[in-house]
C-alpha positions in Angstrom: -20.7 206.6 -53.9 -23.7 204.8 -55.5 -25.5 206.4 -58.4 -28.9 205.5 -56.9 -30.1 204.2 -53.5 -29.3 200.5 -53.2 -33.0 199.8 -52.2 -34.1 201.5 -55.4 -31.7 199.6 -57.6 -33.1 196.3 -56.2 -36.6 197.1 -57.7 -35.5 198.8 -60.9 -35.6 196.7 -64.1 -34.7 197.3 -67.8 -37.8 198.8 -69.5 -37.0 196.9 -72.7 -36.5 193.3 -71.4 -37.3 193.5 -67.6 -33.8 192.2 -66.6 -32.1 193.6 -63.5 -29.9 196.6 -63.8 -26.4 197.2 -62.5 -24.5 200.4 -61.9 -21.6 201.7 -64.0 -20.4 204.5 -61.8 -17.6 205.6 -64.2 -20.1 206.2 -67.1 -23.0 207.3 -64.8 -25.3 204.7 -66.2 -27.5 201.8 -65.2 -26.7 198.9 -67.4 -29.1 196.0 -68.3 -27.7 192.6 -67.1 -29.3 190.7 -70.0 -26.9 189.2 -72.5 -29.3 189.9 -75.4 -30.2 193.5 -74.4 -27.5 195.3 -72.5 -28.9 198.8 -72.9 -27.2 201.5 -70.8 -29.5 204.1 -69.2 -28.1 207.5 -68.1 -28.4 208.8 -64.6 -28.8 212.6 -64.5 -28.8 214.6 -61.3 -29.2 211.3 -59.3 -32.3 210.4 -61.3 -32.2 207.3 -63.6 -33.6 208.1 -67.1 -35.3 204.7 -67.9 -36.4 205.6 -71.4 -35.5 203.2 -74.2 -35.1 206.2 -76.5 -32.5 207.7 -74.2 -30.5 204.4 -73.7 -27.2 203.8 -75.3 -26.8 200.6 -77.3 -23.9 198.3 -76.2 -20.8 198.6 -78.4 
């Protein structure tokens, strides 16, 4: 089951670097696809929280 609607995922972008996002369903996150950024944004109650302050830095 997708975290967000596929049509919504097509238009969402990372707020920090504007790269496309991909779903990580196990972690309930949308992850930036940029090699330099890679921030992971949480999805809470089927709503993506696209705030840089709420994002998790890559490990």
